[in-house]
Every structure is written in structure tokens, then in C-alpha cells.
C-alpha positions as CSV (number, residue, x, y, z in Angstrom):
1,M,45.0,-0.5,23.5
2,P,44.2,1.6,26.5
3,I,46.8,3.9,28.0
4,V,47.7,3.1,31.5
5,L,47.9,5.8,34.2
6,P,51.6,6.3,35.1
7,N,52.5,5.3,38.7
8,T,53.7,7.7,41.4
9,D,57.3,6.9,40.7
10,Q,56.8,8.3,37.2
11,I,54.5,11.2,38.0
12,P,54.8,12.2,41.7
13,D,52.0,13.8,43.6
14,G,51.4,17.4,42.8
15,P,49.4,19.6,40.4
16,H,50.5,17.6,37.3
17,R,49.5,14.3,38.9
18,R,46.1,15.6,40.1
19,L,45.3,16.9,36.6
20,L,46.5,13.6,35.1
21,L,44.2,11.6,37.5
22,A,41.2,13.8,36.6
23,V,41.8,13.4,32.9
24,H,42.3,9.6,33.3
25,Q,39.0,9.4,35.2
26,L,37.3,11.0,32.2
27,Y,39.1,8.7,29.8
28,R,37.9,5.7,31.8
29,D,34.3,7.1,32.0
30,A,34.4,7.6,28.3
31,G,35.2,3.9,27.8
32,K,38.9,4.4,27.1
33,P,38.4,5.4,23.4
34,G,41.2,5.1,20.9
35,I,43.4,8.2,20.6
36,H,43.0,8.3,16.8
37,H,39.2,8.2,17.0
38,T,39.2,10.8,19.7
39,S,41.4,13.2,17.7
40,R,39.3,12.7,14.5
41,T,36.1,13.3,16.4
42,I,37.4,16.5,18.0
43,R,38.6,17.7,14.6
44,S,35.1,17.1,13.1
45,R,33.3,19.2,15.7
46,N,32.4,22.8,15.2
47,D,31.7,23.7,18.8
48,L,35.2,23.3,20.3
49,R,37.7,26.1,20.4
50,D,40.7,23.9,19.2
51,T,41.7,20.5,18.0
52,I,44.3,18.1,19.4
53,S,46.4,15.5,17.6
54,H,46.5,11.8,18.6
55,E,50.1,12.2,19.5
56,A,49.3,15.0,22.0
57,I,46.5,12.9,23.5
58,S,48.9,10.0,23.9
59,R,51.5,12.2,25.6
60,I,48.9,13.8,27.9
61,L,47.5,10.4,29.0
62,R,51.0,9.1,29.6
63,G,51.8,12.1,31.7
64,E,54.7,13.2,29.4
65,V,53.4,16.7,28.6
66,M,50.5,19.1,29.0
67,P,49.6,21.3,26.1
68,R,50.7,24.9,26.0
69,R,47.2,26.0,24.9
70,W,44.5,25.5,27.4
71,Q,42.0,25.1,24.6
72,K,43.6,21.8,23.5
73,L,43.1,20.2,26.9
74,E,39.6,21.7,27.1
75,A,38.7,20.1,23.8
76,L,39.9,16.7,25.0
77,I,38.1,17.1,28.3
78,Q,34.8,18.1,26.6
79,Q,35.0,15.2,24.2
80,Y,35.5,12.7,27.1
81,L,32.7,14.3,29.0
82,D,30.4,13.9,26.0
83,W,31.3,10.2,25.8
84,S,31.1,9.7,29.5
85,V,28.8,7.0,30.8
86,D,28.1,9.3,33.8
87,R,27.0,12.1,31.5
88,P,28.1,14.9,33.9
89,S,26.3,18.2,33.7
90,P,28.0,20.5,31.2
91,R,27.9,23.2,33.9
92,K,30.2,21.1,36.0
93,A,32.3,20.1,33.0
94,P,35.7,21.6,32.9
95,W,35.1,22.0,36.7
96,R,38.2,20.6,38.2
97,Y,40.3,21.7,35.3
98,A,39.3,25.3,35.4
99,R,40.7,25.6,38.9
100,F,44.2,25.0,37.5
101,K,43.6,27.8,35.0
102,R,42.2,30.2,37.6
103,S,44.7,29.4,40.3
104,G,47.6,30.3,38.1
105,T,48.7,26.7,38.3
106,K,49.0,26.2,34.7
107,P,48.2,22.6,33.7
108,P,51.6,21.5,34.9
109,T,54.8,22.4,33.1
110,P,53.3,23.0,29.6
111,Q,55.0,21.1,26.9
112,T,57.8,20.1,29.3
113,R,58.9,16.5,28.8
114,L,59.2,14.7,32.1
115,P,62.4,12.6,32.7
116,P,62.1,9.0,31.7
117,P,61.2,6.6,34.5
118,P,64.1,4.9,36.3
119,P,65.2,1.6,34.9
């Protein structure tokens, strides 16, 4: 079952939401693949610098956390790019995401759980 992008009440505008929107765009472009399949595929690759669990993928797409290690998010991004129907150029790949890394805006609040949405 596809993971739905949290609304602005759950994740307000800011660096976290912008990164989440970009990751969700890649998720959609990749055909909204299952998180177990995604995690297994990433683990089977030799060309990525890290792996990522299906639990972490789920938490990222739900906007609950961002990984502490940039390489985990980078592996997810690269896998979604490889599956993307748009097949973006690898040179433009971690494009938008790298600016978070370079700007010192870490992918927002690493491993910080966000408060639950209001009832």
C-alpha cells in the first residue's frame, strides 16, 4: 500500500517538508514501490555507500524521521532515481538533496521523532 505524503498540519513548511516533498516526488516517479522490496534491492547493490531498512524508509516517507547518516538517504534517493519513469540524469541526481547537506541544513532533525498529529 503506498505511503501518503503527510499534510502541512503534520509537517509544516520548512526544510523538513521541502526534503520530504522531494523524496515523495521520487517515490511517485519510481511507481511507489513497496518498502520491503526497496530495502532488499538497496541491500543487494554493491554501488551504494549504505543500506536502509524498510522501517526507516517507512518513517522517512511518513515524515517521522530523517536518518542520521546522509548515506542512508542517498541510497534511497539513488534507488528511486534508478526506478524513475523520468530517468533523470545521474549528474542531476542527489541534486536537490545535496543542497541540504552543503548548506548545513542537515536533512531536518536527524532521527528526531515528530510529535503525533493532533486528534
